[in-house]
ZATIKE-96563 format. One record per atom (N, C-alpha, C): residue number from 1; atom name; x, y, z. Coordinates in nm, 3 decimals, always signed. Example, Ala and Ser with C-alpha at 12.3 -4.5 7.8 and 13.67 -1.06 7.14 Angstrom:
residues 2
 num atomo      c1      c2      c3
   1     N  +1.319  -0.569  +0.780
   1    CA  +1.230  -0.450  +0.780
   1     C  +1.320  -0.330  +0.780
   2     N  +1.285  -0.225  +0.708
   2    CA  +1.367  -0.106  +0.714
   2     C  +1.290  +0.003  +0.787
END
This chain:
residues 205
 num atomo      c1      c2      c3
   1     N  +0.085  -0.120  +0.000
   1    CA  +0.000  +0.000  +0.000
   1     C  +0.089  +0.124  +0.000
   2     N  +0.058  +0.216  -0.087
   2    CA  +0.138  +0.338  -0.100
   2     C  +0.083  +0.444  -0.006
   3     N  +0.172  +0.508  +0.068
   3    CA  +0.127  +0.612  +0.162
   3     C  +0.067  +0.729  +0.086
   4     N  -0.040  +0.784  +0.143
   4    CA  -0.108  +0.895  +0.076
   4     C  -0.067  +1.030  +0.132
   5     N  +0.021  +1.029  +0.236
   5    CA  +0.065  +1.156  +0.291
   5     C  +0.209  +1.182  +0.250
   6     N  +0.245  +1.305  +0.244
   6    CA  +0.381  +1.347  +0.208
   6     C  +0.432  +1.442  +0.314
   7     N  +0.548  +1.412  +0.367
   7    CA  +0.607  +1.501  +0.468
   7     C  +0.643  +1.634  +0.403
   8     N  +0.602  +1.742  +0.466
   8    CA  +0.630  +1.875  +0.414
   8     C  +0.710  +1.957  +0.513
   9     N  +0.788  +2.046  +0.465
   9    CA  +0.865  +2.138  +0.549
   9     C  +0.803  +2.276  +0.539
  10     N  +0.772  +2.334  +0.656
  10    CA  +0.712  +2.466  +0.658
  10     C  +0.815  +2.566  +0.708
  11     N  +0.844  +2.665  +0.629
  11    CA  +0.939  +2.770  +0.668
  11     C  +0.865  +2.901  +0.683
  12     N  +0.913  +2.982  +0.774
  12    CA  +0.854  +3.114  +0.792
  12     C  +0.948  +3.204  +0.868
  13     N  +0.925  +3.330  +0.861
  13    CA  +1.007  +3.426  +0.934
  13     C  +0.962  +3.428  +1.079
  14     N  +1.056  +3.415  +1.172
  14    CA  +1.024  +3.417  +1.314
  14     C  +0.966  +3.551  +1.357
  15     N  +0.885  +3.545  +1.458
  15    CA  +0.821  +3.668  +1.506
  15     C  +0.923  +3.773  +1.542
  16     N  +1.032  +3.731  +1.607
  16    CA  +1.131  +3.828  +1.653
  16     C  +1.215  +3.884  +1.540
  17     N  +1.196  +3.833  +1.418
  17    CA  +1.273  +3.883  +1.306
  17     C  +1.207  +4.003  +1.240
  18     N  +1.084  +4.030  +1.276
  18    CA  +1.017  +4.146  +1.218
  18     C  +1.063  +4.273  +1.289
  19     N  +1.079  +4.382  +1.216
  19    CA  +1.117  +4.508  +1.281
  19     C  +1.005  +4.559  +1.371
  20     N  +1.042  +4.640  +1.469
  20    CA  +0.943  +4.697  +1.559
  20     C  +0.844  +4.783  +1.480
  21     N  +0.718  +4.777  +1.522
  21    CA  +0.614  +4.852  +1.453
  21     C  +0.624  +5.001  +1.481
  22     N  +0.548  +5.080  +1.408
  22    CA  +0.556  +5.226  +1.421
  22     C  +0.506  +5.278  +1.556
  23     N  +0.431  +5.195  +1.630
  23    CA  +0.373  +5.241  +1.757
  23     C  +0.451  +5.192  +1.878
  24     N  +0.565  +5.126  +1.855
  24    CA  +0.639  +5.069  +1.967
  24     C  +0.678  +5.174  +2.070
  25     N  +0.728  +5.289  +2.024
  25    CA  +0.772  +5.393  +2.118
  25     C  +0.655  +5.445  +2.200
  26     N  +0.541  +5.467  +2.135
  26    CA  +0.424  +5.519  +2.206
  26     C  +0.378  +5.421  +2.313
  27     N  +0.380  +5.291  +2.281
  27    CA  +0.340  +5.189  +2.377
  27     C  +0.437  +5.185  +2.494
  28     N  +0.568  +5.191  +2.463
  28    CA  +0.669  +5.188  +2.569
  28     C  +0.657  +5.310  +2.660
  29     N  +0.629  +5.427  +2.600
  29    CA  +0.614  +5.548  +2.680
  29     C  +0.492  +5.539  +2.772
  30     N  +0.386  +5.473  +2.722
  30    CA  +0.262  +5.468  +2.801
  30     C  +0.274  +5.370  +2.918
  31     N  +0.334  +5.253  +2.892
  31    CA  +0.337  +5.148  +2.993
  31     C  +0.471  +5.135  +3.065
  32     N  +0.576  +5.188  +3.011
  32    CA  +0.707  +5.171  +3.071
  32     C  +0.728  +5.261  +3.191
  33     N  +0.824  +5.223  +3.275
  33    CA  +0.855  +5.303  +3.391
  33     C  +0.970  +5.399  +3.365
  34     N  +0.967  +5.511  +3.437
  34    CA  +1.075  +5.609  +3.430
  34     C  +1.119  +5.640  +3.572
  35     N  +1.249  +5.646  +3.593
  35    CA  +1.306  +5.674  +3.725
  35     C  +1.406  +5.787  +3.713
  36     N  +1.381  +5.894  +3.788
  36    CA  +1.471  +6.009  +3.790
  36     C  +1.545  +6.010  +3.923
  37     N  +1.673  +5.979  +3.920
  37    CA  +1.755  +5.974  +4.041
  37     C  +1.811  +6.113  +4.070
  38     N  +1.784  +6.163  +4.190
  38    CA  +1.824  +6.299  +4.228
  38     C  +1.917  +6.292  +4.348
  39     N  +2.043  +6.328  +4.328
  39    CA  +2.145  +6.315  +4.432
  39     C  +2.193  +6.452  +4.477
  40     N  +2.191  +6.472  +4.607
  40    CA  +2.240  +6.594  +4.671
  40     C  +2.393  +6.604  +4.653
  41     N  +2.438  +6.713  +4.592
  41    CA  +2.582  +6.736  +4.576
  41     C  +2.621  +6.870  +4.638
  42     N  +2.551  +6.909  +4.744
  42    CA  +2.582  +7.034  +4.813
  42     C  +2.718  +7.025  +4.884
  43     N  +2.762  +7.136  +4.939
  43    CA  +2.895  +7.143  +4.998
  43     C  +2.922  +7.041  +5.107
  44     N  +2.819  +7.001  +5.182
  44    CA  +2.837  +6.903  +5.289
  44     C  +2.861  +6.761  +5.238
  45     N  +2.845  +6.742  +5.107
  45    CA  +2.861  +6.610  +5.047
  45     C  +3.002  +6.585  +4.996
  46     N  +3.100  +6.653  +5.049
  46    CA  +3.236  +6.637  +4.999
  46     C  +3.298  +6.508  +5.051
  47     N  +3.409  +6.469  +4.989
  47    CA  +3.488  +6.356  +5.038
  47     C  +3.419  +6.222  +5.030
  48     N  +3.424  +6.148  +5.140
  48    CA  +3.373  +6.011  +5.144
  48     C  +3.224  +6.003  +5.114
  49     N  +3.149  +6.102  +5.159
  49    CA  +3.004  +6.101  +5.131
  49     C  +2.976  +6.103  +4.982
  50     N  +3.045  +6.191  +4.911
  50    CA  +3.022  +6.202  +4.767
  50     C  +3.066  +6.075  +4.696
  51     N  +3.180  +6.019  +4.735
  51    CA  +3.226  +5.897  +4.669
  51     C  +3.127  +5.783  +4.689
  52     N  +3.075  +5.771  +4.810
  52    CA  +2.977  +5.665  +4.837
  52     C  +2.848  +5.689  +4.760
  53     N  +2.806  +5.816  +4.750
  53    CA  +2.684  +5.849  +4.676
  53     C  +2.700  +5.819  +4.528
  54     N  +2.817  +5.847  +4.474
  54    CA  +2.844  +5.816  +4.333
  54     C  +2.836  +5.665  +4.310
  55     N  +2.897  +5.587  +4.398
  55    CA  +2.893  +5.442  +4.384
  55     C  +2.750  +5.390  +4.397
  56     N  +2.677  +5.440  +4.497
  56    CA  +2.539  +5.397  +4.516
  56     C  +2.449  +5.438  +4.401
  57     N  +2.472  +5.558  +4.349
  57    CA  +2.395  +5.603  +4.234
  57     C  +2.420  +5.519  +4.112
  58     N  +2.545  +5.480  +4.090
  58    CA  +2.576  +5.392  +3.978
  58     C  +2.507  +5.258  +3.991
  59     N  +2.508  +5.203  +4.114
  59    CA  +2.438  +5.076  +4.137
  59     C  +2.289  +5.091  +4.112
  60     N  +2.231  +5.201  +4.161
  60    CA  +2.088  +5.226  +4.140
  60     C  +2.054  +5.230  +3.992
  61     N  +2.129  +5.307  +3.915
  61    CA  +2.101  +5.323  +3.773
  61     C  +2.108  +5.189  +3.700
  62     N  +2.206  +5.108  +3.734
  62    CA  +2.220  +4.977  +3.671
  62     C  +2.103  +4.887  +3.707
  63     N  +2.069  +4.879  +3.835
  63    CA  +1.961  +4.791  +3.880
  63     C  +1.825  +4.837  +3.827
  64     N  +1.803  +4.967  +3.826
  64    CA  +1.675  +5.018  +3.775
  64     C  +1.661  +4.993  +3.625
  65     N  +1.770  +5.010  +3.553
  65    CA  +1.768  +4.982  +3.409
  65     C  +1.738  +4.835  +3.384
  66     N  +1.801  +4.747  +3.460
  66    CA  +1.776  +4.604  +3.446
  66     C  +1.632  +4.568  +3.481
  67     N  +1.570  +4.648  +3.568
  67    CA  +1.430  +4.625  +3.605
  67     C  +1.332  +4.683  +3.504
  68     N  +1.383  +4.743  +3.398
  68    CA  +1.297  +4.792  +3.291
  68     C  +1.263  +4.939  +3.297
  69     N  +1.326  +5.014  +3.386
  69    CA  +1.301  +5.158  +3.396
  69     C  +1.393  +5.236  +3.302
  70     N  +1.339  +5.340  +3.246
  70    CA  +1.420  +5.435  +3.170
  70     C  +1.467  +5.542  +3.268
  71     N  +1.597  +5.552  +3.286
  71    CA  +1.651  +5.632  +3.396
  71     C  +1.702  +5.768  +3.351
  72     N  +1.698  +5.860  +3.446
  72    CA  +1.757  +5.992  +3.428
  72     C  +1.830  +6.031  +3.555
  73     N  +1.898  +6.144  +3.551
  73    CA  +1.983  +6.184  +3.664
  73     C  +1.973  +6.334  +3.688
  74     N  +1.955  +6.371  +3.814
  74    CA  +1.966  +6.510  +3.856
  74     C  +2.069  +6.518  +3.968
  75     N  +2.164  +6.608  +3.955
  75    CA  +2.256  +6.643  +4.063
  75     C  +2.213  +6.781  +4.110
  76     N  +2.189  +6.794  +4.242
  76    CA  +2.130  +6.919  +4.290
  76     C  +2.201  +6.970  +4.416
  77     N  +2.200  +7.102  +4.430
  77    CA  +2.240  +7.167  +4.555
  77     C  +2.132  +7.271  +4.586
  78     N  +2.160  +7.399  +4.568
  78    CA  +2.052  +7.497  +4.581
  78     C  +1.990  +7.529  +4.445
  79     N  +2.027  +7.449  +4.346
  79    CA  +1.973  +7.459  +4.211
  79     C  +1.991  +7.324  +4.144
  80     N  +1.944  +7.310  +4.023
  80    CA  +1.969  +7.189  +3.945
  80     C  +2.103  +7.207  +3.875
  81     N  +2.202  +7.130  +3.919
  81    CA  +2.337  +7.140  +3.862
  81     C  +2.345  +7.064  +3.731
  82     N  +2.289  +6.944  +3.729
  82    CA  +2.290  +6.858  +3.610
  82     C  +2.152  +6.795  +3.598
  83     N  +2.099  +6.788  +3.477
  83    CA  +1.972  +6.718  +3.453
  83     C  +1.984  +6.642  +3.322
  84     N  +1.998  +6.510  +3.333
  84    CA  +1.995  +6.421  +3.217
  84     C  +1.860  +6.352  +3.218
  85     N  +1.785  +6.368  +3.113
  85    CA  +1.647  +6.323  +3.110
  85     C  +1.635  +6.171  +3.110
  86     N  +1.520  +6.121  +3.156
  86    CA  +1.497  +5.977  +3.154
  86     C  +1.504  +5.925  +3.010
  87     N  +1.566  +5.809  +2.996
  87    CA  +1.590  +5.754  +2.863
  87     C  +1.731  +5.778  +2.814
  88     N  +1.809  +5.859  +2.888
  88    CA  +1.950  +5.876  +2.854
  88     C  +2.021  +5.741  +2.869
  89     N  +2.107  +5.702  +2.775
  89    CA  +2.174  +5.572  +2.785
  89     C  +2.252  +5.558  +2.916
  90     N  +2.249  +5.438  +2.972
  90    CA  +2.313  +5.411  +3.099
  90     C  +2.461  +5.451  +3.102
  91     N  +2.542  +5.422  +3.000
  91    CA  +2.683  +5.462  +3.006
  91     C  +2.701  +5.613  +3.022
  92     N  +2.614  +5.692  +2.959
  92    CA  +2.624  +5.838  +2.971
  92     C  +2.585  +5.884  +3.111
  93     N  +2.482  +5.821  +3.168
  93    CA  +2.441  +5.855  +3.305
  93     C  +2.554  +5.826  +3.403
  94     N  +2.613  +5.709  +3.392
  94    CA  +2.719  +5.670  +3.484
  94     C  +2.843  +5.757  +3.467
  95     N  +2.874  +5.792  +3.342
  95    CA  +2.993  +5.875  +3.316
  95     C  +2.976  +6.013  +3.378
  96     N  +2.856  +6.070  +3.368
  96    CA  +2.835  +6.204  +3.425
  96     C  +2.834  +6.198  +3.577
  97     N  +2.778  +6.093  +3.632
  97    CA  +2.776  +6.078  +3.776
  97     C  +2.917  +6.067  +3.834
  98     N  +3.005  +6.001  +3.762
  98    CA  +3.141  +5.979  +3.811
  98     C  +3.219  +6.108  +3.831
  99     N  +3.182  +6.213  +3.760
  99    CA  +3.256  +6.339  +3.772
  99     C  +3.179  +6.443  +3.854
 100     N  +3.082  +6.397  +3.933
 100    CA  +3.006  +6.488  +4.019
 100     C  +3.099  +6.556  +4.120
 101     N  +3.070  +6.682  +4.149
 101    CA  +3.148  +6.758  +4.248
 101     C  +3.052  +6.824  +4.346
 102     N  +3.098  +6.843  +4.469
 102    CA  +3.012  +6.902  +4.572
 102     C  +3.044  +7.050  +4.590
 103     N  +2.937  +7.130  +4.604
 103    CA  +2.951  +7.274  +4.628
 103     C  +2.813  +7.332  +4.654
 104     N  +2.806  +7.451  +4.703
 104    CA  +2.679  +7.522  +4.714
 104     C  +2.596  +7.483  +4.835
 105     N  +2.479  +7.545  +4.844
 105    CA  +2.387  +7.521  +4.953
 105     C  +2.288  +7.411  +4.919
 106     N  +2.170  +7.416  +4.982
 106    CA  +2.070  +7.309  +4.962
 106     C  +1.932  +7.370  +4.946
 107     N  +1.867  +7.336  +4.834
 107    CA  +1.730  +7.379  +4.808
 107     C  +1.668  +7.277  +4.713
 108     N  +1.572  +7.202  +4.761
 108    CA  +1.515  +7.092  +4.682
 108     C  +1.409  +7.136  +4.582
 109     N  +1.344  +7.249  +4.607
 109    CA  +1.232  +7.290  +4.522
 109     C  +1.265  +7.293  +4.372
 110     N  +1.380  +7.348  +4.330
 110    CA  +1.408  +7.348  +4.185
 110     C  +1.416  +7.208  +4.125
 111     N  +1.460  +7.111  +4.204
 111    CA  +1.468  +6.974  +4.154
 111     C  +1.329  +6.915  +4.135
 112     N  +1.239  +6.940  +4.229
 112    CA  +1.102  +6.890  +4.215
 112     C  +1.035  +6.956  +4.095
 113     N  +1.061  +7.084  +4.074
 113    CA  +1.005  +7.152  +3.958
 113     C  +1.058  +7.091  +3.828
 114     N  +1.187  +7.059  +3.824
 114    CA  +1.245  +6.996  +3.705
 114     C  +1.181  +6.860  +3.678
 115     N  +1.152  +6.786  +3.785
 115    CA  +1.086  +6.657  +3.769
 115     C  +0.946  +6.672  +3.711
 116     N  +0.872  +6.772  +3.760
 116    CA  +0.738  +6.798  +3.706
 116     C  +0.746  +6.837  +3.559
 117     N  +0.840  +6.925  +3.526
 117    CA  +0.854  +6.971  +3.388
 117     C  +0.882  +6.854  +3.294
 118     N  +0.961  +6.758  +3.339
 118    CA  +0.995  +6.644  +3.253
 118     C  +0.887  +6.537  +3.252
 119     N  +0.836  +6.501  +3.369
 119    CA  +0.753  +6.382  +3.382
 119     C  +0.603  +6.410  +3.392
 120     N  +0.566  +6.533  +3.419
 120    CA  +0.427  +6.565  +3.452
 120     C  +0.327  +6.529  +3.346
 121     N  +0.360  +6.545  +3.219
 121    CA  +0.264  +6.521  +3.112
 121     C  +0.276  +6.381  +3.053
 122     N  +0.367  +6.299  +3.107
 122    CA  +0.384  +6.163  +3.057
 122     C  +0.289  +6.069  +3.129
 123     N  +0.282  +5.945  +3.080
 123    CA  +0.201  +5.842  +3.143
 123     C  +0.293  +5.729  +3.187
 124     N  +0.236  +5.623  +3.240
 124    CA  +0.317  +5.513  +3.291
 124     C  +0.369  +5.545  +3.430
 125     N  +0.447  +5.454  +3.485
 125    CA  +0.502  +5.471  +3.619
 125     C  +0.617  +5.571  +3.613
 126     N  +0.607  +5.676  +3.693
 126    CA  +0.710  +5.779  +3.698
 126     C  +0.750  +5.800  +3.843
 127     N  +0.879  +5.779  +3.871
 127    CA  +0.926  +5.781  +4.008
 127     C  +1.045  +5.876  +4.020
 128     N  +1.040  +5.963  +4.120
 128    CA  +1.152  +6.053  +4.150
 128     C  +1.217  +6.002  +4.279
 129     N  +1.342  +5.962  +4.269
 129    CA  +1.415  +5.902  +4.381
 129     C  +1.517  +6.004  +4.432
 130     N  +1.498  +6.049  +4.554
 130    CA  +1.575  +6.163  +4.606
 130     C  +1.664  +6.120  +4.723
 131     N  +1.791  +6.158  +4.714
 131    CA  +1.882  +6.141  +4.828
 131     C  +1.932  +6.278  +4.874
 132     N  +1.937  +6.295  +5.009
 132    CA  +1.995  +6.415  +5.068
 132     C  +2.068  +6.378  +5.196
 133     N  +2.170  +6.456  +5.229
 133    CA  +2.241  +6.431  +5.355
 133     C  +2.205  +6.533  +5.462
 134     N  +2.104  +6.617  +5.434
 134    CA  +2.071  +6.722  +5.532
 134     C  +1.940  +6.789  +5.500
 135     N  +1.938  +6.921  +5.508
 135    CA  +1.816  +6.997  +5.487
 135     C  +1.777  +7.004  +5.342
 136     N  +1.657  +7.058  +5.319
 136    CA  +1.606  +7.073  +5.182
 136     C  +1.571  +7.217  +5.151
 137     N  +1.613  +7.309  +5.237
 137    CA  +1.577  +7.449  +5.217
 137     C  +1.436  +7.474  +5.270
 138     N  +1.374  +7.579  +5.223
 138    CA  +1.240  +7.615  +5.267
 138     C  +1.141  +7.504  +5.228
 139     N  +1.080  +7.438  +5.326
 139    CA  +0.990  +7.326  +5.292
 139     C  +0.859  +7.370  +5.229
 140     N  +0.821  +7.496  +5.245
 140    CA  +0.694  +7.542  +5.191
 140     C  +0.681  +7.525  +5.041
 141     N  +0.767  +7.591  +4.962
 141    CA  +0.758  +7.575  +4.816
 141     C  +0.778  +7.431  +4.771
 142     N  +0.869  +7.359  +4.840
 142    CA  +0.893  +7.220  +4.802
 142     C  +0.767  +7.136  +4.824
 143     N  +0.699  +7.159  +4.935
 143    CA  +0.576  +7.086  +4.963
 143     C  +0.467  +7.111  +4.862
 144     N  +0.453  +7.237  +4.821
 144    CA  +0.353  +7.272  +4.720
 144     C  +0.382  +7.200  +4.589
 145     N  +0.508  +7.202  +4.549
 145    CA  +0.547  +7.137  +4.423
 145     C  +0.531  +6.985  +4.433
 146     N  +0.566  +6.929  +4.549
 146    CA  +0.553  +6.784  +4.565
 146     C  +0.407  +6.741  +4.556
 147     N  +0.316  +6.820  +4.614
 147    CA  +0.174  +6.789  +4.605
 147     C  +0.126  +6.794  +4.460
 148     N  +0.177  +6.890  +4.386
 148    CA  +0.142  +6.901  +4.244
 148     C  +0.192  +6.779  +4.168
 149     N  +0.314  +6.737  +4.199
 149    CA  +0.371  +6.620  +4.132
 149     C  +0.289  +6.494  +4.161
 150     N  +0.253  +6.475  +4.288
 150    CA  +0.173  +6.357  +4.323
 150     C  +0.037  +6.359  +4.254
 151     N  -0.021  +6.478  +4.241
 151    CA  -0.150  +6.490  +4.172
 151     C  -0.139  +6.451  +4.025
 152     N  -0.021  +6.465  +3.970
 152    CA  +0.004  +6.426  +3.832
 152     C  +0.041  +6.279  +3.819
 153     N  +0.045  +6.208  +3.931
 153    CA  +0.075  +6.065  +3.927
 153     C  +0.221  +6.030  +3.946
 154     N  +0.302  +6.128  +3.982
 154    CA  +0.445  +6.104  +4.005
 154     C  +0.464  +6.053  +4.148
 155     N  +0.541  +5.947  +4.164
 155    CA  +0.569  +5.892  +4.296
 155     C  +0.708  +5.938  +4.343
 156     N  +0.728  +5.936  +4.473
 156    CA  +0.858  +5.969  +4.531
 156     C  +0.909  +5.851  +4.614
 157     N  +1.040  +5.832  +4.607
 157    CA  +1.112  +5.740  +4.696
 157     C  +1.229  +5.820  +4.752
 158     N  +1.257  +5.807  +4.881
 158    CA  +1.362  +5.892  +4.940
 158     C  +1.458  +5.810  +5.026
 159     N  +1.580  +5.865  +5.039
 159    CA  +1.678  +5.821  +5.136
 159     C  +1.747  +5.944  +5.191
 160     N  +1.759  +5.949  +5.324
 160    CA  +1.830  +6.059  +5.389
 160     C  +1.941  +6.005  +5.477
 161     N  +2.052  +6.074  +5.479
 161    CA  +2.164  +6.034  +5.564
 161     C  +2.139  +6.089  +5.704
 162     N  +2.096  +6.002  +5.793
 162    CA  +2.061  +6.044  +5.929
 162     C  +1.912  +6.065  +5.942
 163     N  +1.860  +6.058  +6.065
 163    CA  +1.715  +6.069  +6.086
 163     C  +1.656  +6.204  +6.049
 164     N  +1.729  +6.312  +6.069
 164    CA  +1.674  +6.444  +6.035
 164     C  +1.656  +6.457  +5.884
 165     N  +1.755  +6.410  +5.807
 165    CA  +1.745  +6.417  +5.661
 165     C  +1.632  +6.328  +5.612
 166     N  +1.623  +6.208  +5.667
 166    CA  +1.519  +6.116  +5.623
 166     C  +1.380  +6.166  +5.654
 167     N  +1.358  +6.216  +5.776
 167    CA  +1.226  +6.265  +5.813
 167     C  +1.190  +6.392  +5.739
 168     N  +1.289  +6.478  +5.713
 168    CA  +1.263  +6.601  +5.638
 168     C  +1.214  +6.572  +5.497
 169     N  +1.279  +6.477  +5.430
 169    CA  +1.236  +6.439  +5.296
 169     C  +1.098  +6.375  +5.299
 170     N  +1.076  +6.285  +5.396
 170    CA  +0.949  +6.213  +5.403
 170     C  +0.832  +6.306  +5.432
 171     N  +0.853  +6.402  +5.519
 171    CA  +0.745  +6.494  +5.555
 171     C  +0.697  +6.575  +5.435
 172     N  +0.791  +6.620  +5.354
 172    CA  +0.756  +6.708  +5.242
 172     C  +0.713  +6.631  +5.118
 173     N  +0.782  +6.519  +5.089
 173    CA  +0.757  +6.448  +4.963
 173     C  +0.652  +6.337  +4.975
 174     N  +0.622  +6.290  +5.098
 174    CA  +0.526  +6.181  +5.121
 174     C  +0.557  +6.062  +5.030
 175     N  +0.673  +6.000  +5.050
 175    CA  +0.720  +5.896  +4.957
 175     C  +0.659  +5.759  +4.983
 176     N  +0.682  +5.669  +4.886
 176    CA  +0.651  +5.528  +4.902
 176     C  +0.756  +5.465  +4.994
 177     N  +0.723  +5.347  +5.045
 177    CA  +0.822  +5.269  +5.117
 177     C  +0.813  +5.279  +5.268
 178     N  +0.887  +5.191  +5.332
 178    CA  +0.892  +5.183  +5.478
 178     C  +0.976  +5.297  +5.534
 179     N  +0.922  +5.365  +5.636
 179    CA  +0.992  +5.479  +5.694
 179     C  +1.130  +5.441  +5.746
 180     N  +1.142  +5.320  +5.801
 180    CA  +1.271  +5.277  +5.855
 180     C  +1.377  +5.266  +5.746
 181     N  +1.334  +5.231  +5.626
 181    CA  +1.428  +5.215  +5.515
 181     C  +1.470  +5.349  +5.455
 182     N  +1.399  +5.456  +5.491
 182    CA  +1.428  +5.586  +5.432
 182     C  +1.546  +5.656  +5.498
 183     N  +1.595  +5.600  +5.608
 183    CA  +1.706  +5.660  +5.681
 183     C  +1.831  +5.575  +5.664
 184     N  +1.938  +5.637  +5.617
 184    CA  +2.070  +5.573  +5.609
 184     C  +2.146  +5.617  +5.734
 185     N  +2.184  +5.523  +5.817
 185    CA  +2.236  +5.558  +5.949
 185     C  +2.374  +5.621  +5.946
 186     N  +2.461  +5.579  +5.853
 186    CA  +2.596  +5.634  +5.849
 186     C  +2.652  +5.624  +5.708
 187     N  +2.770  +5.683  +5.689
 187    CA  +2.831  +5.687  +5.556
 187     C  +2.861  +5.547  +5.506
 188     N  +2.892  +5.455  +5.597
 188    CA  +2.921  +5.319  +5.557
 188     C  +2.805  +5.250  +5.487
 189     N  +2.683  +5.293  +5.517
 189    CA  +2.566  +5.234  +5.453
 189     C  +2.511  +5.315  +5.339
 190     N  +2.582  +5.421  +5.301
 190    CA  +2.528  +5.515  +5.203
 190     C  +2.516  +5.451  +5.065
 191     N  +2.617  +5.378  +5.022
 191    CA  +2.612  +5.319  +4.888
 191     C  +2.493  +5.227  +4.874
 192     N  +2.480  +5.132  +4.967
 192    CA  +2.370  +5.037  +4.958
 192     C  +2.236  +5.106  +4.980
 193     N  +2.234  +5.209  +5.066
 193    CA  +2.110  +5.280  +5.093
 193     C  +2.053  +5.346  +4.969
 194     N  +2.137  +5.412  +4.892
 194    CA  +2.091  +5.475  +4.768
 194     C  +2.044  +5.369  +4.669
 195     N  +2.124  +5.264  +4.652
 195    CA  +2.088  +5.159  +4.557
 195     C  +1.957  +5.090  +4.595
 196     N  +1.929  +5.084  +4.725
 196    CA  +1.809  +5.012  +4.771
 196     C  +1.680  +5.082  +4.735
 197     N  +1.686  +5.205  +4.687
 197    CA  +1.565  +5.273  +4.643
 197     C  +1.496  +5.199  +4.530
 198     N  +1.570  +5.118  +4.456
 198    CA  +1.509  +5.039  +4.349
 198     C  +1.401  +4.947  +4.403
 199     N  +1.425  +4.886  +4.520
 199    CA  +1.328  +4.794  +4.579
 199     C  +1.198  +4.866  +4.614
 200     N  +1.207  +4.985  +4.674
 200    CA  +1.086  +5.063  +4.705
 200     C  +1.013  +5.104  +4.577
 201     N  +1.091  +5.140  +4.477
 201    CA  +1.034  +5.185  +4.351
 201     C  +0.953  +5.073  +4.286
 202     N  +1.007  +4.952  +4.289
 202    CA  +0.941  +4.840  +4.224
 202     C  +0.820  +4.792  +4.305
 203     N  +0.832  +4.794  +4.438
 203    CA  +0.722  +4.742  +4.521
 203     C  +0.599  +4.832  +4.515
 204     N  +0.619  +4.960  +4.487
 204    CA  +0.505  +5.052  +4.480
 204     C  +0.445  +5.065  +4.343
 205     N  +0.498  +4.990  +4.248
 205    CA  +0.456  +5.006  +4.109
 205     C  +0.314  +4.954  +4.088
END
């Protein structure tokens, strides 16, 4: 008896071989996460503090990128010293962070305003992660801006070096996360403390 079936080979282009569609960027912008890391580089952050903050910031940027966030960087004192927008390639973010220098006073309000200007009209998860080793300047304007940011759907995660810094940030920004985790007790824990903001950021998503 002769077989009535014939073995056939089916070839086709794999799904992953097709180029991204024209709406890929719009979809990524709508559903993807954005993380803006804001590091205090005021005069009190000189020496070991700054070196630890740079290392911790680099760890944060790497871990957040691996978690699917498009990252940006703000270095701040009493103004916005550096602002690299979310979506800047990781090597550029890390390279700029490595040459951070400390100087000036402390005023957080301009940084919160910069975050609103960049993230306020976007959609998806938007998180501003703030580190400070001390005061934030006049809390009044900062509080008003932080409330505006939260109304726009922007979340905050904070770390402060010492209980006064941690509570000051938490009072004004009303961040996600456990209050105990928002305080970095000493310089020895600064690197890991900054990097650990990724966990708060992801758990609140």
